[in-house]
MDAnalysis code that builds the backbone (N, CA, C; Angstrom):
import MDAnalysis as mda
import numpy as np

u = mda.Universe.empty(597, n_residues=199, atom_resindex=np.repeat(np.arange(199), 3), trajectory=True)
u.add_TopologyAttr("name", ["N", "CA", "C"] * 199)
u.add_TopologyAttr("resid", np.arange(1, 200))
u.add_TopologyAttr("resname", ["PHE", "ILE", "GLN", "VAL", "ASP", "ASN", "THR", "ILE", "ASP", "ILE", "ASP", "GLU", "TYR", "MET", "GLN", "LYS", "VAL", "ALA", "GLU", "ILE", "ARG", "LEU", "LYS", "PHE", "GLY", "LYS", "MET", "PRO", "PRO", "GLU", "CYS", "CYS", "ASP", "PHE", "ILE", "ILE", "LYS", "GLN", "ALA", "ILE", "LEU", "ASN", "LYS", "ILE", "ASP", "MET", "ALA", "LYS", "TYR", "ASP", "GLY", "MET", "ILE", "GLU", "ARG", "ALA", "PHE", "GLU", "ASP", "PHE", "THR", "GLU", "TYR", "GLU", "LEU", "ALA", "ASP", "SER", "ASN", "ILE", "TYR", "GLY", "TYR", "TYR", "CYS", "ARG", "VAL", "LEU", "ASP", "GLN", "GLN", "PHE", "PHE", "GLY", "ASN", "LYS", "ASN", "SER", "MET", "GLY", "ARG", "HIS", "ASN", "GLY", "ASP", "ASN", "LYS", "SER", "ILE", "LYS", "LEU", "SER", "ARG", "GLN", "LYS", "ILE", "LYS", "LEU", "ALA", "GLY", "ILE", "LEU", "GLU", "ALA", "ILE", "ASN", "THR", "ILE", "LEU", "HIS", "GLU", "LYS", "THR", "HIS", "ALA", "GLU", "GLN", "GLY", "VAL", "GLN", "LEU", "LYS", "SER", "SER", "VAL", "LEU", "ASN", "LYS", "GLY", "THR", "TYR", "ARG", "ILE", "LEU", "LYS", "GLU", "HIS", "ILE", "LEU", "LEU", "GLU", "GLU", "ASN", "ASN", "GLY", "PHE", "TYR", "ARG", "ASP", "ASN", "TYR", "THR", "PHE", "MET", "TYR", "GLU", "GLU", "ILE", "ASP", "ALA", "ARG", "LYS", "GLY", "GLU", "TYR", "LEU", "LYS", "ARG", "ILE", "LYS", "THR", "LEU", "LYS", "ARG", "MET", "GLY", "PHE", "SER", "ASP", "SER", "GLU", "ILE", "ILE", "GLU", "LEU", "GLN", "ALA", "GLY", "ASN"])
u.atoms.positions = np.array([
    [14.788, -13.670, 15.849],
    [13.712, -12.704, 15.693],
    [13.799, -11.660, 16.779],
    [13.244, -10.506, 16.538],
    [13.346, -9.388, 17.468],
    [12.129, -9.366, 18.382],
    [12.377, -9.423, 19.668],
    [11.304, -9.378, 20.656],
    [10.908, -7.928, 20.900],
    [9.624, -7.654, 20.828],
    [9.136, -6.283, 21.021],
    [8.397, -6.203, 22.346],
    [8.766, -5.230, 23.165],
    [8.034, -4.942, 24.393],
    [8.102, -3.438, 24.637],
    [7.559, -3.006, 25.737],
    [7.494, -1.566, 26.027],
    [8.848, -0.942, 26.319],
    [9.858, -1.757, 26.589],
    [11.167, -1.210, 26.939],
    [12.122, -1.166, 25.748],
    [11.656, -1.529, 24.584],
    [12.544, -1.620, 23.433],
    [13.107, -0.246, 23.050],
    [14.398, -0.232, 22.762],
    [15.060, 0.966, 22.285],
    [14.877, 1.025, 20.773],
    [14.209, 2.064, 20.274],
    [13.856, 2.134, 18.854],
    [15.099, 2.173, 17.964],
    [16.163, 2.845, 18.408],
    [17.391, 2.894, 17.608],
    [18.006, 1.501, 17.463],
    [18.035, 0.773, 18.562],
    [18.576, -0.592, 18.543],
    [17.701, -1.493, 17.664],
    [16.390, -1.343, 17.784],
    [15.450, -2.135, 16.990],
    [15.662, -1.878, 15.500],
    [15.728, -0.606, 15.117],
    [15.894, -0.259, 13.710],
    [17.223, -0.779, 13.168],
    [18.251, -0.751, 13.987],
    [19.552, -1.282, 13.558],
    [19.456, -2.784, 13.279],
    [18.791, -3.510, 14.174],
    [18.629, -4.960, 13.989],
    [17.797, -5.277, 12.742],
    [16.734, -4.516, 12.528],
    [15.892, -4.735, 11.352],
    [16.678, -4.437, 10.075],
    [17.482, -3.375, 10.102],
    [18.311, -3.037, 8.931],
    [19.277, -4.178, 8.622],
    [19.853, -4.775, 9.654],
    [20.776, -5.900, 9.452],
    [20.048, -7.109, 8.866],
    [18.850, -7.375, 9.376],
    [18.053, -8.495, 8.856],
    [17.704, -8.256, 7.387],
    [17.291, -7.044, 7.062],
    [16.903, -6.736, 5.679],
    [18.098, -6.827, 4.747],
    [19.242, -6.374, 5.215],
    [20.459, -6.447, 4.412],
    [20.851, -7.904, 4.146],
    [20.689, -8.733, 5.157],
    [21.073, -10.146, 5.037],
    [20.078, -10.953, 4.192],
    [18.775, -10.709, 4.385],
    [17.751, -11.540, 3.743],
    [16.996, -10.845, 2.601],
    [17.240, -9.541, 2.401],
    [16.582, -8.820, 1.319],
    [15.195, -8.306, 1.636],
    [14.705, -8.618, 2.808],
    [13.362, -8.203, 3.205],
    [13.278, -8.267, 4.723],
    [12.544, -7.347, 5.306],
    [12.328, -7.438, 6.751],
    [11.109, -8.320, 7.004],
    [11.060, -9.004, 8.136],
    [9.894, -9.844, 8.442],
    [8.614, -9.009, 8.505],
    [7.474, -9.618, 8.180],
    [6.218, -8.856, 8.171],
    [5.897, -8.203, 9.513],
    [6.251, -8.867, 10.602],
    [5.982, -8.302, 11.923],
    [6.767, -7.006, 12.128],
    [7.967, -6.952, 11.564],
    [8.780, -5.735, 11.670],
    [8.175, -4.612, 10.841],
    [7.693, -4.937, 9.649],
    [6.996, -3.923, 8.830],
    [5.842, -3.333, 9.615],
    [5.017, -4.211, 10.169],
    [3.849, -3.753, 10.929],
    [4.255, -2.883, 12.109],
    [5.291, -3.310, 12.837],
    [5.728, -2.567, 14.018],
    [6.234, -1.178, 13.622],
    [7.063, -1.114, 12.597],
    [7.625, 0.171, 12.169],
    [6.520, 1.100, 11.679],
    [5.614, 0.573, 10.864],
    [4.527, 1.403, 10.343],
    [3.613, 1.866, 11.477],
    [3.325, 0.977, 12.419],
    [2.480, 1.370, 13.558],
    [3.152, 2.480, 14.371],
    [4.450, 2.342, 14.620],
    [5.160, 3.376, 15.377],
    [5.147, 4.707, 14.626],
    [5.224, 4.633, 13.296],
    [5.159, 5.859, 12.484],
    [3.767, 6.494, 12.562],
    [2.726, 5.661, 12.533],
    [1.355, 6.185, 12.671],
    [1.203, 6.899, 14.007],
    [1.777, 6.315, 15.053],
    [1.662, 6.873, 16.400],
    [2.682, 7.980, 16.686],
    [3.471, 8.344, 15.663],
    [4.515, 9.373, 15.797],
    [5.544, 9.033, 16.872],
    [5.885, 7.756, 16.986],
    [6.874, 7.335, 17.973],
    [8.232, 7.061, 17.327],
    [8.354, 7.416, 16.051],
    [9.615, 7.243, 15.322],
    [10.017, 8.606, 14.777],
    [11.289, 8.906, 14.846],
    [11.820, 10.121, 14.244],
    [11.762, 9.939, 12.726],
    [10.761, 10.571, 12.108],
    [10.513, 10.383, 10.672],
    [11.702, 10.818, 9.820],
    [12.351, 11.883, 10.186],
    [13.491, 12.364, 9.399],
    [14.666, 11.399, 9.510],
    [14.893, 10.897, 10.699],
    [16.027, 9.989, 10.930],
    [15.817, 8.640, 10.251],
    [14.574, 8.160, 10.244],
    [14.307, 6.800, 9.750],
    [13.445, 6.761, 8.492],
    [13.434, 7.842, 7.714],
    [12.578, 7.846, 6.529],
    [12.925, 6.712, 5.564],
    [14.186, 6.386, 5.418],
    [14.578, 5.284, 4.537],
    [14.064, 3.934, 5.030],
    [14.135, 3.706, 6.323],
    [13.635, 2.440, 6.895],
    [12.115, 2.366, 6.783],
    [11.453, 3.487, 6.968],
    [9.992, 3.504, 6.835],
    [9.606, 3.199, 5.387],
    [10.329, 3.765, 4.439],
    [10.074, 3.472, 3.024],
    [10.290, 1.988, 2.720],
    [11.374, 1.404, 3.262],
    [11.622, -0.031, 3.041],
    [10.517, -0.867, 3.698],
    [10.023, -0.403, 4.853],
    [8.919, -1.115, 5.519],
    [7.684, -1.101, 4.631],
    [7.384, 0.050, 4.006],
    [6.253, 0.128, 3.076],
    [6.447, -0.802, 1.888],
    [7.640, -0.832, 1.327],
    [7.902, -1.690, 0.172],
    [7.697, -3.161, 0.526],
    [8.286, -3.589, 1.636],
    [8.144, -4.988, 2.047],
    [6.711, -5.302, 2.469],
    [6.083, -4.372, 3.181],
    [4.684, -4.511, 3.599],
    [3.801, -4.771, 2.379],
    [4.022, -4.007, 1.308],
    [3.227, -4.154, 0.090],
    [3.392, -5.543, -0.503],
    [4.626, -6.017, -0.568],
    [4.864, -7.348, -1.136],
    [4.219, -8.436, -0.274],
    [4.257, -8.290, 1.037],
    [3.580, -9.258, 1.918],
    [2.068, -9.200, 1.732],
    [1.531, -7.986, 1.599],
    [0.092, -7.830, 1.371],
    [-0.334, -8.541, 0.086],
    [0.440, -8.368, -0.966],
    [0.124, -9.025, -2.238],
    [0.225, -10.542, -2.107],
    [1.256, -11.015, -1.425],
    [1.422, -12.461, -1.229],
    [0.245, -13.032, -0.440],
    [-0.315, -12.228, 0.457],
    [-1.479, -12.643, 1.232],
    [-2.680, -12.927, 0.313],
    [-2.689, -12.315, -0.869],
    [-3.737, -12.555, -1.869],
    [-3.240, -13.497, -2.976],
    [-2.157, -14.219, -2.685],
    [-1.554, -15.145, -3.664],
    [-1.117, -14.435, -4.940],
    [-0.628, -13.221, -4.801],
    [-0.082, -12.473, -5.925],
    [1.418, -12.338, -5.682],
    [2.191, -13.004, -6.535],
    [3.641, -13.038, -6.368],
    [4.319, -12.422, -7.587],
    [5.569, -12.069, -7.431],
    [6.340, -11.521, -8.536],
    [6.232, -10.013, -8.665],
    [5.428, -9.392, -7.820],
    [5.311, -7.930, -7.824],
    [6.431, -7.331, -6.981],
    [6.747, -6.094, -7.255],
    [7.651, -5.361, -6.383],
    [7.048, -3.985, -6.122],
    [7.493, -3.376, -5.046],
    [7.018, -2.045, -4.675],
    [8.232, -1.158, -4.456],
    [8.148, 0.078, -4.929],
    [9.214, 1.034, -4.708],
    [8.622, 2.385, -4.327],
    [9.299, 3.044, -3.398],
    [8.976, 4.423, -3.058],
    [9.921, 5.284, -3.888],
    [9.336, 6.143, -4.718],
    [10.115, 6.937, -5.672],
    [9.787, 8.414, -5.550],
    [10.654, 9.229, -6.124],
    [10.376, 10.663, -6.192],
    [9.199, 10.912, -7.122],
    [8.480, 11.989, -6.891],
    [7.292, 12.326, -7.663],
    [7.576, 12.430, -9.160],
    [8.794, 12.757, -9.543],
    [9.124, 12.906, -10.967],
    [8.865, 11.631, -11.765],
    [8.882, 10.477, -11.116],
    [8.647, 9.208, -11.798],
    [7.161, 8.961, -12.085],
    [6.313, 9.865, -11.637],
    [4.883, 9.742, -11.860],
    [4.422, 10.617, -13.023],
    [5.380, 11.259, -13.695],
    [5.019, 12.151, -14.786],
    [4.234, 13.324, -14.232],
    [3.207, 13.728, -14.932],
    [2.417, 14.865, -14.462],
    [1.225, 14.426, -13.619],
    [1.164, 13.139, -13.289],
    [0.057, 12.639, -12.457],
    [0.246, 13.130, -11.028],
    [-0.836, 13.453, -10.397],
    [-0.804, 13.972, -9.041],
    [-1.184, 12.892, -8.032],
    [-0.848, 11.654, -8.333],
    [-1.283, 10.554, -7.474],
    [-0.208, 10.167, -6.470],
    [-0.651, 9.509, -5.418],
    [0.263, 9.031, -4.390],
    [0.817, 7.663, -4.748],
    [0.068, 6.889, -5.515],
    [0.515, 5.553, -5.870],
    [0.023, 5.145, -7.238],
    [0.714, 4.158, -7.799],
    [0.332, 3.631, -9.113],
    [0.553, 2.133, -9.150],
    [-0.382, 1.465, -9.774],
    [-0.279, 0.030, -10.010],
    [-0.039, -0.173, -11.498],
    [0.911, -1.024, -11.829],
    [1.156, -1.356, -13.229],
    [1.215, -2.872, -13.344],
    [0.146, -3.449, -13.879],
    [0.063, -4.902, -14.000],
    [0.995, -5.471, -15.038],
    [1.380, -4.647, -16.019],
    [2.264, -5.150, -17.073],
    [3.659, -5.465, -16.546],
    [4.213, -4.570, -15.739],
    [5.544, -4.865, -15.183],
    [5.479, -5.250, -13.707],
    [4.279, -5.563, -13.244],
    [4.042, -6.062, -11.887],
    [4.697, -5.182, -10.818],
    [4.283, -3.934, -10.809],
    [4.857, -3.016, -9.835],
    [3.782, -2.140, -9.206],
    [4.081, -1.739, -7.989],
    [3.309, -0.714, -7.292],
    [4.326, 0.332, -6.867],
    [4.056, 1.566, -7.243],
    [4.976, 2.661, -6.931],
    [4.272, 3.660, -6.023],
    [5.024, 4.154, -5.053],
    [4.507, 5.158, -4.122],
    [5.356, 6.416, -4.223],
    [4.716, 7.563, -4.124],
    [5.413, 8.833, -4.194],
    [5.965, 9.219, -2.820],
    [7.269, 9.386, -2.751],
    [7.940, 9.788, -1.510],
    [7.376, 11.120, -0.997],
    [7.236, 12.096, -1.884],
    [6.766, 13.413, -1.477],
    [5.314, 13.368, -0.996],
    [4.485, 12.576, -1.664],
    [3.073, 12.492, -1.268],
    [2.921, 11.797, 0.080],
    [3.765, 10.804, 0.357],
    [3.720, 10.132, 1.664],
    [4.012, 11.158, 2.758],
    [5.045, 11.960, 2.544],
    [5.412, 12.964, 3.555],
    [4.319, 14.012, 3.715],
    [3.669, 14.334, 2.624],
    [2.613, 15.349, 2.649],
    [1.317, 14.818, 3.267],
    [0.897, 13.636, 2.832],
    [-0.404, 13.095, 3.244],
    [-0.347, 12.284, 4.530],
    [0.785, 11.677, 4.818],
    [0.926, 10.926, 6.056],
    [0.935, 9.415, 5.881],
    [1.300, 8.748, 6.950],
    [1.494, 7.298, 6.969],
    [0.190, 6.550, 6.714],
    [-0.881, 6.959, 7.368],
    [-2.153, 6.258, 7.202],
    [-2.649, 6.349, 5.757],
    [-2.463, 7.485, 5.141],
    [-2.867, 7.638, 3.741],
    [-1.995, 6.776, 2.827],
    [-0.736, 6.596, 3.192],
    [0.140, 5.709, 2.414],
    [-0.359, 4.262, 2.499],
    [-0.799, 3.845, 3.686],
    [-1.368, 2.503, 3.833],
    [-2.614, 2.377, 2.960],
    [-3.477, 3.393, 2.998],
    [-4.677, 3.383, 2.159],
    [-4.313, 3.206, 0.692],
    [-3.290, 3.929, 0.257],
    [-2.872, 3.864, -1.141],
    [-2.350, 2.476, -1.485],
    [-1.541, 1.911, -0.611],
    [-1.016, 0.559, -0.854],
    [-2.175, -0.431, -0.999],
    [-3.139, -0.357, -0.103],
    [-4.260, -1.300, -0.137],
    [-5.169, -1.045, -1.339],
    [-5.274, 0.190, -1.773],
    [-6.027, 0.539, -2.979],
    [-5.341, -0.087, -4.204],
    [-4.024, 0.079, -4.284],
    [-3.272, -0.469, -5.424],
    [-3.237, -2.000, -5.376],
    [-3.243, -2.559, -4.165],
    [-3.325, -4.019, -4.032],
    [-4.639, -4.520, -4.631],
    [-5.728, -3.792, -4.391],
    [-7.019, -4.186, -4.955],
    [-6.963, -4.148, -6.478],
    [-6.281, -3.147, -7.041],
    [-6.119, -3.109, -8.497],
    [-5.330, -4.328, -8.989],
    [-4.315, -4.736, -8.243],
    [-3.546, -5.932, -8.625],
    [-4.449, -7.166, -8.598],
    [-5.302, -7.265, -7.583],
    [-6.255, -8.379, -7.506],
    [-7.222, -8.350, -8.688],
    [-7.671, -7.150, -9.056],
    [-8.558, -7.024, -10.215],
    [-7.855, -7.519, -11.476],
    [-6.581, -7.157, -11.620],
    [-5.807, -7.574, -12.788],
    [-5.683, -9.080, -12.883],
    [-5.449, -9.729, -11.746],
    [-5.362, -11.195, -11.720],
    [-6.701, -11.801, -12.124],
    [-7.788, -11.241, -11.607],
    [-9.121, -11.746, -11.971],
    [-9.379, -11.593, -13.474],
    [-8.999, -10.457, -14.029],
    [-9.214, -10.228, -15.464],
    [-8.410, -11.217, -16.312],
    [-7.171, -11.495, -15.881],
    [-6.315, -12.410, -16.647],
    [-6.742, -13.867, -16.492],
    [-7.495, -14.159, -15.442],
    [-7.935, -15.538, -15.217],
    [-9.086, -15.924, -16.137],
    [-9.629, -14.961, -16.843],
    [-10.750, -15.176, -17.774],
    [-12.029, -15.629, -17.089],
    [-12.106, -15.433, -15.785],
    [-13.345, -15.737, -15.068],
    [-14.227, -14.502, -15.172],
    [-15.342, -14.656, -15.837],
    [-16.224, -13.512, -16.042],
    [-17.320, -13.515, -14.983],
    [-17.314, -12.473, -14.191],
    [-18.399, -12.244, -13.240],
    [-18.843, -10.796, -13.404],
    [-19.784, -10.376, -12.598],
    [-20.329, -9.024, -12.730],
    [-19.228, -7.957, -12.624],
    [-18.312, -8.131, -11.677],
    [-17.244, -7.155, -11.471],
    [-16.260, -7.108, -12.624],
    [-15.784, -8.276, -13.068],
    [-14.823, -8.280, -14.175],
    [-15.475, -7.798, -15.465],
    [-16.749, -8.101, -15.648],
    [-17.472, -7.625, -16.830],
    [-17.508, -6.096, -16.855],
    [-17.815, -5.493, -15.708],
    [-17.866, -4.025, -15.638],
    [-16.490, -3.415, -15.915],
    [-15.452, -4.021, -15.358],
    [-14.095, -3.508, -15.570],
    [-13.689, -3.654, -17.036],
    [-14.021, -4.782, -17.643],
    [-13.708, -4.972, -19.065],
    [-14.400, -3.918, -19.932],
    [-15.644, -3.611, -19.616],
    [-16.362, -2.560, -20.357],
    [-15.630, -1.222, -20.229],
    [-15.169, -0.920, -19.014],
    [-14.439, 0.328, -18.802],
    [-13.127, 0.340, -19.584],
    [-12.456, -0.794, -19.643],
    [-11.190, -0.871, -20.376],
    [-11.413, -0.642, -21.872],
    [-12.518, -1.141, -22.391],
    [-12.856, -0.908, -23.799],
    [-13.087, 0.587, -24.029],
    [-13.825, 1.222, -23.116],
    [-14.064, 2.662, -23.232],
    [-12.765, 3.459, -23.115],
    [-11.844, 2.984, -22.276],
    [-10.542, 3.648, -22.131],
    [-9.771, 3.623, -23.445],
    [-9.840, 2.497, -24.153],
    [-9.137, 2.379, -25.432],
    [-9.747, 3.283, -26.492],
    [-11.035, 3.522, -26.392],
    [-11.728, 4.330, -27.395],
    [-11.676, 5.838, -27.108],
    [-11.496, 6.189, -25.837],
    [-11.573, 7.598, -25.452],
    [-10.459, 7.906, -24.456],
    [-9.460, 8.660, -24.892],
    [-8.311, 8.972, -24.033],
    [-8.683, 9.697, -22.748],
    [-9.722, 10.497, -22.774],
    [-10.118, 11.255, -21.588],
    [-11.082, 10.537, -20.668],
    [-11.466, 9.314, -21.025],
    [-12.480, 8.598, -20.250],
    [-12.067, 8.418, -18.787],
    [-10.842, 7.974, -18.548],
    [-10.380, 7.721, -17.176],
    [-10.399, 9.013, -16.364],
    [-9.810, 10.053, -16.903],
    [-9.739, 11.334, -16.196],
    [-11.138, 11.881, -15.903],
    [-12.026, 11.805, -16.896],
    [-13.363, 12.384, -16.758],
    [-14.302, 11.567, -15.874],
    [-14.025, 10.280, -15.735],
    [-14.952, 9.389, -15.020],
    [-14.343, 8.670, -13.824],
    [-13.148, 9.074, -13.421],
    [-12.399, 8.376, -12.365],
    [-13.268, 8.067, -11.141],
    [-13.945, 9.039, -10.624],
    [-14.718, 8.879, -9.390],
    [-15.823, 7.839, -9.517],
    [-16.370, 7.696, -10.723],
    [-17.547, 6.841, -10.909],
    [-17.244, 5.504, -11.576],
    [-15.983, 5.262, -11.904],
    [-15.634, 3.995, -12.559],
    [-15.752, 2.842, -11.566],
    [-16.322, 1.738, -12.007],
    [-16.486, 0.574, -11.135],
    [-15.134, 0.102, -10.603],
    [-14.134, 0.100, -11.479],
    [-12.794, -0.357, -11.088],
    [-12.274, 0.452, -9.901],
    [-12.516, 1.750, -9.896],
    [-12.054, 2.611, -8.803],
    [-12.949, 2.500, -7.570],
    [-14.238, 2.383, -7.776],
    [-15.161, 2.193, -6.640],
    [-14.818, 0.900, -5.911],
    [-14.570, -0.165, -6.679],
    [-14.195, -1.454, -6.103],
    [-12.862, -1.349, -5.356],
    [-11.913, -0.589, -5.911],
    [-10.612, -0.424, -5.254],
    [-10.756, 0.361, -3.950],
    [-11.613, 1.371, -3.934],
    [-11.832, 2.134, -2.697],
    [-12.508, 1.266, -1.640],
    [-13.457, 0.434, -2.067],
    [-14.127, -0.482, -1.135],
    [-13.109, -1.487, -0.573],
    [-12.289, -2.061, -1.453],
    [-11.265, -3.014, -1.017],
    [-10.272, -2.367, -0.075],
    [-9.886, -1.150, -0.384],
    [-8.950, -0.397, 0.461],
    [-9.521, -0.244, 1.870],
    [-10.778, 0.131, 1.960],
    [-11.408, 0.358, 3.261],
    [-11.451, -0.926, 4.096],
    [-11.923, -2.011, 3.486],
    [-12.030, -3.280, 4.214],
    [-10.662, -3.814, 4.618],
    [-9.694, -3.701, 3.742],
    [-8.332, -4.171, 4.034],
    [-7.667, -3.305, 5.098],
    [-7.975, -2.003, 5.108],
    [-7.381, -1.095, 6.094],
    [-7.781, -1.506, 7.509],
    [-9.042, -1.813, 7.711],
    [-9.503, -2.223, 9.041],
    [-8.795, -3.508, 9.469],
    [-8.735, -4.483, 8.577],
    [-8.059, -5.748, 8.871],
    [-6.575, -5.517, 9.189],
    [-5.925, -4.653, 8.426],
    [-4.500, -4.373, 8.611],
    [-4.242, -3.683, 9.941],
    [-5.034, -2.691, 10.271],
    [-4.843, -1.970, 11.531],
    [-5.092, -2.884, 12.733],
    [-6.058, -3.784, 12.623],
    [-6.291, -4.758, 13.708],
    [-5.084, -5.681, 13.863],
    [-4.542, -6.125, 12.722],
    [-3.361, -7.000, 12.766],
    [-2.180, -6.285, 13.430],
    [-2.096, -4.970, 13.232],
    [-1.009, -4.184, 13.825],
    [-1.216, -3.948, 15.318],
    [-2.378, -4.332, 15.832],
    [-2.623, -4.226, 17.266],
    [-3.470, -3.043, 17.687],
    [-4.058, -2.350, 16.741],
    [-4.948, -1.243, 17.098],
    [-6.303, -1.802, 17.534],
    [-6.878, -1.208, 18.561],
    [-8.206, -1.612, 19.026],
    [-9.261, -0.999, 18.109],
    [-10.499, -1.474, 18.239],
    [-11.597, -0.920, 17.437],
    [-11.744, 0.579, 17.666],
    [-11.668, 1.000, 18.919],
    [-11.835, 2.434, 19.213],
    [-10.667, 3.245, 18.638],
    [-9.458, 2.699, 18.673],
    [-8.308, 3.402, 18.072],
    [-8.467, 3.512, 16.556],
    [-8.994, 2.459, 15.945],
    [-9.209, 2.468, 14.491],
    [-10.238, 3.538, 14.130],
    [-11.314, 3.617, 14.911],
    [-12.341, 4.638, 14.664],
    [-11.730, 6.033, 14.801],
    [-10.910, 6.203, 15.816],
    [-10.258, 7.499, 16.039],
    [-9.299, 7.841, 14.892],
    [-8.528, 6.848, 14.435],
    [-7.611, 7.062, 13.304],
    [-8.383, 7.425, 12.041],
    [-9.482, 6.709, 11.803],
    [-10.269, 6.945, 10.601],
    [-10.903, 8.339, 10.641],
    [-11.323, 8.760, 11.819],
    [-11.942, 10.076, 11.953],
    [-10.924, 11.187, 11.712],
    [-9.691, 10.929, 12.115],
    [-8.632, 11.922, 11.935],
    [-8.080, 11.965, 10.536],
    [-8.398, 10.955, 9.726],
    [-7.836, 10.877, 8.374],
    [-8.732, 11.519, 7.353],
])
């Protein structure tokens, strides 16, 4: 495992992480957190390591899902063209168990917004698992009603996105998960408040 301290050479660290990922197919969760944190703090050359940062996001997403006992999903950072005419930063697809992030939107909106998007899409994956479990509660009932309306009216999602329970719940989940994630990455409460204010 890679020991992290204040004297670590970022180039050497990234090389070791790349070797680990090549050998095992995934970087350890601690490495994802470290790379993403360094990117948030602008301590990584984004142009030089954009590929490693993207791989960190992909692996980070899979670890986040596994933390909620959701397995078999994959995450990919793709060009915006794969999103069709949608102007979104991320998409969750429960049918093929994927979360996709837009490379261009990450560069435009920033690292913290990419984390928000991942956690938002993770909440949608959790909602999907709840719906498939056939456990009916107030939340799943509301989402099922929205899904029925979606089938009946093609414009329902576009026209009601902001007010849909499914999206409100995902934004709430994103917010709560973001605080937990930033704390796990080693940010203090005051740093988290400062990051949130700047976002």
